[in-house]
C-alpha positions in Angstrom: -3.3 4.9 -9.5 -6.2 7.0 -8.5 -6.5 8.2 -4.9 -10.1 7.0 -4.9 -8.8 3.4 -5.2 -7.4 3.5 -1.7 -9.0 3.5 1.7 -7.5 4.0 5.1 -9.7 3.0 8.0 -9.4 2.0 11.6 -8.9 -1.7 11.9 -12.1 -3.5 12.8 -12.3 -6.1 15.5 -12.2 -8.7 12.7 -9.3 -11.0 13.6 -8.8 -12.0 10.0 -8.1 -8.4 9.0 -5.7 -7.9 11.9 -3.9 -11.2 11.2 -3.5 -10.4 7.5 -2.0 -6.9 8.3 0.3 -8.4 10.9 1.4 -11.1 8.5 2.4 -8.4 6.0 4.4 -6.6 8.8 6.1 -9.8 9.9 7.1 -10.6 6.4 8.7 -7.2 6.0 10.1 -6.6 9.5 11.0 -10.1 10.6 10.3 -9.7 14.3 10.2 -13.4 14.8 14.0 -13.5 14.4 14.7 -10.4 16.4 14.0 -10.5 20.2 14.4 -6.7 20.5 11.3 -6.1 18.4 7.7 -6.5 19.5 6.7 -10.0 18.6 4.0 -10.1 15.9 1.9 -12.9 17.4 -1.6 -13.8 18.3 -1.3 -12.8 22.0 -0.1 -9.3 21.1 -2.6 -8.9 18.3 -5.4 -9.8 20.6 -4.1 -7.4 23.3 -3.9 -4.5 20.8 -7.3 -5.3 19.3 -8.9 -5.3 22.8 -7.0 -2.4 24.5 -5.9 -0.1 21.7 -8.3 -0.5 18.8 -7.9 3.1 17.7 -4.2 2.7 17.3 -4.2 0.5 14.2 -5.2 1.5 10.8 -5.5 -0.7 7.7 -4.5 0.6 4.2 -6.3 -1.0 1.3 -6.1 -0.8 -2.5 -9.6 -1.7 -3.6 -10.2 -4.7 -1.3 -6.7 -5.8 -0.9 -4.8 -5.0 2.4 -1.6 -3.3 1.2 -0.4 -1.9 4.5 -1.1 -0.7 8.0 0.0 1.7 10.7 0.3 1.0 14.4 0.9 3.7 17.0 1.2 3.0 20.8 0.2 5.7 23.3 2.4 5.7 26.3 4.0 7.7 29.2 6.9 10.1 28.6 9.0 8.2 31.2 8.6 4.9 29.3 9.4 6.6 25.9 12.5 8.3 27.4 13.8 4.9 28.5 13.4 3.6 25.0 15.0 6.6 23.4 18.0 6.4 25.7 18.4 2.7 24.8 17.7 1.5 28.4 15.0 -0.8 27.0 14.2 -2.5 23.8 11.1 -2.1 21.7 9.8 -5.4 23.1 10.4 -4.2 26.7 8.7 -0.9 25.7 5.6 -2.7 24.6 5.5 -4.8 27.8 5.6 -1.5 29.9 2.9 0.0 27.7 0.7 -3.0 28.3 1.2 -2.6 32.1 0.4 1.1 32.0 -2.5 0.9 29.5 -5.2 1.4 32.1 -3.9 4.9 32.7 -5.9 7.3 30.4 -3.2 10.0 30.3 -1.3 9.9 27.0 2.0 11.8 27.2 3.7 10.3 24.1 3.0 8.2 21.1 5.3 5.6 19.7 5.1 5.2 15.9 5.6 1.5 16.1 5.0 0.3 12.6 4.0 1.7 9.3 4.1 -0.5 6.2 2.9 -0.1 2.7 3.7 -2.6 0.0 6.5 -1.3 -2.2 4.4 -1.0 -5.4 2.0 1.3 -3.6 4.5 3.7 -1.9 4.8 7.3 -2.8 1.1 8.0 -2.6 1.1 9.5 1.0 -0.8 6.6 2.4 1.5 5.9 5.3 1.5 9.5 6.5 -2.3 9.8 6.1 -2.8 6.6 8.0 -0.6 7.7 10.9 -2.3 11.1 11.1 -5.7 9.5 11.2 -4.6 7.1 13.9 -3.2 9.9 16.1 -6.3 11.9 15.7 -8.5 8.9 16.6 -6.4 7.9 19.6 -6.4 11.5 21.0 -9.9 12.6 20.2 -11.2 11.9 23.7 -8.4 13.9 25.4 -9.1 17.2 27.0 -5.8 18.4 25.6 -4.6 18.0 22.0 -1.1 17.0 20.9 0.8 19.2 18.5 1.1 17.5 15.2 4.0 18.7 13.0 3.9 17.6 9.5 6.6 19.5 7.7 8.8 22.5 7.6 9.3 23.8 11.1 12.5 21.8 11.8 11.1 20.1 14.9 11.2 16.4 15.2 8.3 15.6 17.5 8.8 11.8 18.0 12.3 10.7 17.6 11.2 7.2 16.7 14.2 6.5 14.5 16.8 7.3 17.2 17.1 3.7 18.2 15.7 0.5 16.7 16.9 -2.9 15.9 19.7 -3.1 13.5 19.7 -6.9 13.3 17.0 -7.1 10.7 17.9 -6.1 7.1 14.3 -4.9 6.5 14.2 -2.4 9.4 15.2 1.1 8.1 15.8 4.3 10.0 13.6 7.2 8.9 13.1 10.6 10.4 9.6 12.0 10.3 9.6 15.7 10.7 
């Protein structure tokens, strides 16, 4: 497959596009059956679309949606509670929603990245996440340090704790 056949763009405010991307995620992650995960539902989709539109990117092959990425900016204190297993991902999201009016981003939770299996191995997930981080942080007076590879630092320990009740949720370290 040619790289030119793919596009990675910020999700529009088109609810059909957001719904299709979240249906892909639900099919893979199965959050409906796991109360610890963020529910993939209309209420949360609308909230993300309204409050964090820069945090979701859609990955396409030609015109077909084949994946997406979703990052959630938050405060360090909230992220530390999640990492130390004091709160679930669902509770993390609820706290992020309460703190969303605060413009200061201290941490970013790599919530979801999904690419259909037949399109994996093309760097689409990484590219999508990097674009999203840059988009979410472009208005900040400070810039986060992005570490892609090779320095031995894990910037966001997103795989430290996550649900283990869903067979489709895998633990991955991103360095």
